[in-house]
N, C-alpha and C positions, 0 to 999 in steps of 0.2 A: 678598838685595836690598840694593843700595847706596843711600846717600843722597847728594843733591847739595849740596855745600858751596859757597856762592857768595861768602863773604866772612868777614872776621875782625872781632872786636870791637876797637874803639879802645882804646889804652892811654895814660894821661896821668899825669904826676907830681903827686901830691897836694899837694906844697908849692907848686905853681904854680896851684892851683885854689881860688878863693874860693867861699864858699857861694853868693853871688849867681850866679856863673857856673855852678856845679853845678846850681842850681835851674833856671836858664833853659835850659841845654843838655841836661840829662839828666832831671831830675824832670818838668819841664813837657812835654818832648817824648817822654818815655817811651822813652829810649834806654839800652841797657846800656853799661857802660864798665868797664875794668879800671884801678884806681888804685894807683899805687905810693907808698911812703914815708908810710904812715899809721900804721904799727905799730911803728916803731923803738924807742919808749920803753915798750913793753908788758912787764910782768913775765912774762907767759906766754912770751915769746920767750927769756927767760933760764931760767926754771924748767922749762919743759916740753920743752926741746930739749937733747939731749945734745951733747957736743963734736963728734961726727961728723955733726951736722945732722939726725939721726933723732929720733923721739919718745923722750923720756926716760920709758920705761915704769916704771922703778923709782920715779921721783918720784910718779907717779900711784898706784902700789900702796901706797907708804908714807903718803902724805898724804890720799888720797881713796878708798882701797881698799874701804871699807865701803859706799859709795854704791850704791844699787840703780838700774840704768839699763836702758834699752831698747836692744837690739842686734838689728840686721837680719841675717838670713841671706841673703846676696846671691844664693845659688843656689837658693832656694826661694821660690816665689810663693804668696801667700795672698790670694785675691780680686784686688784692684787694686794691691796693694803687696807688698813683700817680707815674708816671715814674720818676726814679731818674737818675740824671746826676752827674758826678764828675767833678769839676773844681776848680780853685784856687779862693780864696777870691777876689783877684784883678780882675779876669775875671768877677766874679759875680757882684761886685759893679760897674764895668764899664758898664756892660749890664744894670744894674738897673738904673744907671744915664742916660744912653742913652734912655731907655724906658720912664723915667720920663720927659725928655725934649720933646720927641715926643708926650706924652700924655698931656702936659701942657695945661690946659684950655679946653681939649676936653671932659673930663668926670667929671663933677663937682657934680654929684649926688652920693648917697651911694648905688646904685644898686650893687648887688653881681655878676651880670653877665657881662662878658667882651665879647662884640659882634664884636670886630674888627678883630677876627681871629688870634691875636697875643698871643703867650704863655706868661703866667705870671710865673715868677720863684720865688721860696721860699726856702731859705737856712734853712735846718732843722738839728737837732741833731748834732750840732757842739760841740764836747767835748772841749770846750774852757778852762776850768779849768785845765784839764790834760795837754793840749798842752802848756798853758802859766801859769805855777804854780807860777811864780814870779810877775805876774801882777794881783793884787787883784782888780778885777772889782767890787766885791760886797761881802757881808757876808751873809750867810744864816740866815734869821730871826729866832730868838729863837723858834717861834711857830712851825717851820718846822724842827728843828734840831735833834729831836729824830729819826734819819735817819739811821736805821740799814744797809741799802743797801750800801750807799756811804761810811759810816765809814768803813765797812767791805772791800769794794773794794779798799780803800786807802791803805790796808795792804796785801790783799790776792787776788789771782785770783779766779773767780767763779768756773772755771773748773779745777779740780785737775789733770785730765788726759790730760796733755798738748800735747802729741803727736797726739792725736785724734782731737785736736782743733787748729791746726796750722793755719787754714784759718782765725781765728779771730785775727786780728792784735792788737797790744798792745793798741792803742788808742781806737778803735771802741767798745771794750767791757770792758773798764777800769773803767767806772763810768756811772752814769745816771744823769749827770748835763750838760745841753745843752744851747746853744744860738740859737735863731731863728731870722731870718731877712727876711722881705718880703715887697714888695710894696703893694699899695692899690689894693685890688682884689685878693691877694693871699689867699689861704685857705687850710684847712685840712679836709679830708672826715670824715664821721662818724666812730667813733672807741671808744674802751675802752683802757686804758693805759696798758703798758707792765706789766706782772705778776699780773695784777689787783692791781697794786700799787696805792698809793695816788700820786697826782702830785700837784705842785704849779707852777704858771706862773705869772711872774711880768713884766709888760710893762715898759721898760726903756723909750720908747717914742712910740707914736701912740695909736690907739684905735682898739679894737677887739669886734666882736659880737660873743657871745657864745650861742649855743642851747644845752640844756641838756635833757636827757631821764633818768628817775629814773630806778634803777635796777629792780623794780617790773614789768617793761614793756619791758625788754630786748628781751623776746621771740617774741615780735611783730615786731622786725626789722630783724629777722633771718628767713631763710627758714625753712621748716618743719623738716629738719634734724639738725638744729642748727649749720650749717656749714658756710653758706654764709650770710653776713650782707649787708643791704642797704648801697650803696656807697655814695649817695648824696640825702639828704632829700628834696631838692628843685627841683630835676628832677622828671619826671614822673616815679613812682615806679610801677613795674610789680605786679599787684594785684594777679595774679595766683601764682607767686613765693613767694610773701610776702603778704599773705592775711590779716594778722593782722595789717599791717602798718597804715591803715586808722583809727585804734582805738588809735593810740599813742597820748599822750599829752605831751607838751614840756614846759620847763622853759627856760627863756631867760635872758641874761644880756649884758650890754655894759660895757666893761672894759676900763677905761680911762688911760691915761698916768700916771704912778706912782702907779696904782692899782695892787694888787696881788690877784689872784683867787685861791681858794683851791678846787681841784677836788677830791671827795672821790672815793674809790675803786668801780669799777663796773658801774659807771655812764658813759654811752655812751655820746659823745659830738661831735659837728661839729663846726668849728671855722673859722671866716672870719676876715681878716685885713681890716678895714674900712679906714685906712690911712697907709702911709708908717710906718712900725712898727719894733721895735726891742724888743725881750722879752728874759727873762732868765727863764728856765724851769727845774725843778727837778722832778724825780720820786723817791719815797721813800716808805719804809714800816717800821712798828714797831708792837708793841704788839696789837694795836687796829685793824689792818687789816690783821694780819698774817693768819687768817682762810680763808680769801678771796684768798690769795696767794696759800695756800695749795689746796683749792678746784679747782682752775684753773690748778695747776700743776698735780693733780691726774687725772682730766678730760683729759688734754692733753696727759698724759701718756697712758691712756686707748685708746684714739684715735690713738696714735702712734702704740700701740700694735696691734690694729685692722687693721691698714693700711698695715702692713707687715705680717699679720698672715699666709699668704699663703707660706711664706718661713721659718716658724718656724722649720719644720722638717729637713730642709737641712742647717740650719744655725749652724755654729760652736758654737756661743755664742749669742743666740737670745736676752737674757736680755741685754747684753752689746750693741747690735745693737739698741735696744729700747732706751737705755739711751743716746747713741750718737745722735740718731734722735731727741729725746726730747730736748736735749740741743741745737741742731741746730735750731729747730723750735720755741722753747719757750724762750731760753736764759739761762735756768737753768734746770738741771735734778734732779731726786730724790736723787741721791748720793750727788750732789752739795748742795741741800737743807739740807740734814742731817748733812754734815760737817759744813755748815754755822751755823746751829742751835747749834751744839755741841760747836763750838768756842764761839759763842755769849753767851751761857749758862755759860760756864766756865768763860768768862770775867765778867759776871754779878756777879758770886760768888766771884771772886777776888775783885771786887769793893765793894760788901757788907762787906767783911772782912776788908776793909780799912776805913769803917765808924764806928764811935762810936755807940754803941747800942742806937737807937733812932727811933722815928716814923716820921722822916723827909720826905718831899715830894720826895727827891731823893731815900731814902730807899724804900718807897712805890712803886716808879716807877720800881726799880730793882726787887722787889717781883712780881709785875705784869708781868714783862718780863719773869721771870723764870716760873711762873705759866702758862703763855700762851705757852711757848715753850714745857712745859710738856704736855699740851693738844694736841699740834700738833704732838708730838711724839706718843701719845696714838692713834691718828688717823692713823699715819703711821703703827703702830703695827696692827691695825684692818685691814688696807688695804694690809699689806704685802709689804710695799713700797720699802724697801731697800734689795735687794737680790744679788747685784753684789759682785764680789770678791774684797778683799783687800780694803774695805772701812772702815777706822777706824781713830780714833784720839788717839795718844799716850799721856797720861796725863803728864808724867814727861818731855818728850821732849817739849811739848807745853808750860808748865809752866816755863821751863828754857830757852825758846826761846826769845831773845830780841825783835824780831818782834811782838810776842804776847803781851809782856809787853808794847810796844809802842801802840798797838791796845787798850789795857786796859786803858792806860793813856789818849788816845784821847776820849774814851768813858767817862771816868771820867770827863774830862774837859767839855765835852758836857753836861752831866747831871748837873754838878755844875752850868753851865751857864744858862741852862733852868730853874732850880729851884732856882737860885740866892743864892747858898750856898757857897759863896766865902770864908767863914772862914774855910772850911774843905780842907785839902790837901790830894790828892790821892797819897799814898805812897805804895810801895810793898816790905817791908822788908822781910827777909828770913823766919821769923816765919809765915807770912801769907801764903807763898808758902808751907811751911811744913804742915800747918793745912789743906790746900786744898788737899794736897796729902794724909794726914792722913785719911780722911774719905773715900778715894778711894783706900786704900792700898790693898784691896782684889782683885781689878781688875784695872790694870793700863792702860787699853785701853778701849775706847768707840767704840764698834764694831757694835752696832745696836741701833735702837730707844729704845729698852727695857733697854739697858745699860744706856742710857742717862736719862731715867725716874728714874731708880734706883739710879743713882748718885744724881739727883736733890732731890729725897726723902731723901737720907742719909744726904745730905747737910742741908736740911730743919730741920731735927731733931736736928742738932747741931749748927744751926745758931742763932745769936742774933736777926735776922729779918726773922723768919720762914715764909714759904708760908702759906697763909690763907687756 
């Protein structure tokens, strides 16, 4: 079964693209784009690439060989994804080098199919930044730096209930910054990104082919229950199970070495490595796609609730069980989301108080953030989303916590860099903390979405940069 490709993704020079233009043209409108010239000064493009332009496998074996990583077997399916293996980086690159020697000269075309019966391995989701914090392989381009998810995870765990999430090791759920490495012919099945986040992917070396499906056509690649998705768009797709698939229309692009691709929330995509390729990939979210994150989270919560409905009457704490299952399946539950939003809202207020009254781009960004968080909390109120016990944020403890102030400083540095406001220093003298506490003195704990909405409203009435 062939697919209908109706267009190509735009490509633009990153040196000619301001953050304001990127936000208006691509973030707000949820449009994919390929961006060149964002990676020229990366250390990874020196260390990780051999003189012939291919991956420098010996460098990885020598410097990072002991790391344990997840490797996908691209020719073996397990449930809805490729079968995963765990191995060391050394074992992976040795197998890659061996396969490359055996294939040398045998497959010179760009066909995606590998007919020799041999598995193609693809290293995925390597948390390289967390594992090697002192090796600066790259810097996140400013266009993608308004990244609430990874800034937050640099300071806090997503799951507050640590005892119930011991199976998540410290590295695997610590951030959403990844290195991918795979030989020619390795690929990723059709999917949308975790949390319905944005993602960006930069080729350190190699070339990729991307196929994109617009969000308006998502229902066409799922079964009638919207549970199971088409796995491989180039295989024969079961028309009985996926009757709408033949109506899909796709966008395509070829990502060259050094190019970075922006993938908006909810765009399903399938990706092939046309050459031996190394890429750096981030998932992230911010005010522009927060509604997509909430919509997915609430849908997954209702699906989780339905899946265990038959034990509701015999469960000691049915709601807690739903939250645990939601976190295990989605990576975040409703309580996690609420605490995440509460800390981020409070951090935005602290940052606003550190600015002189002005209509700067940074101030406008902070206002947008708070306004969007308020809207999400209103949705949570309507949905009745947080009902678990002991879910709250103590304001005084938070504002006096050095960890929270480091979180605020990192946020401040990020927004100053994005908006090029280097003349402002982000400081947190005692009077700022007292003012933040002052408007909240009637209730010193945020215990529900309603509390957070009320706090944002109270803050807006006394702020020099009120919400619109």
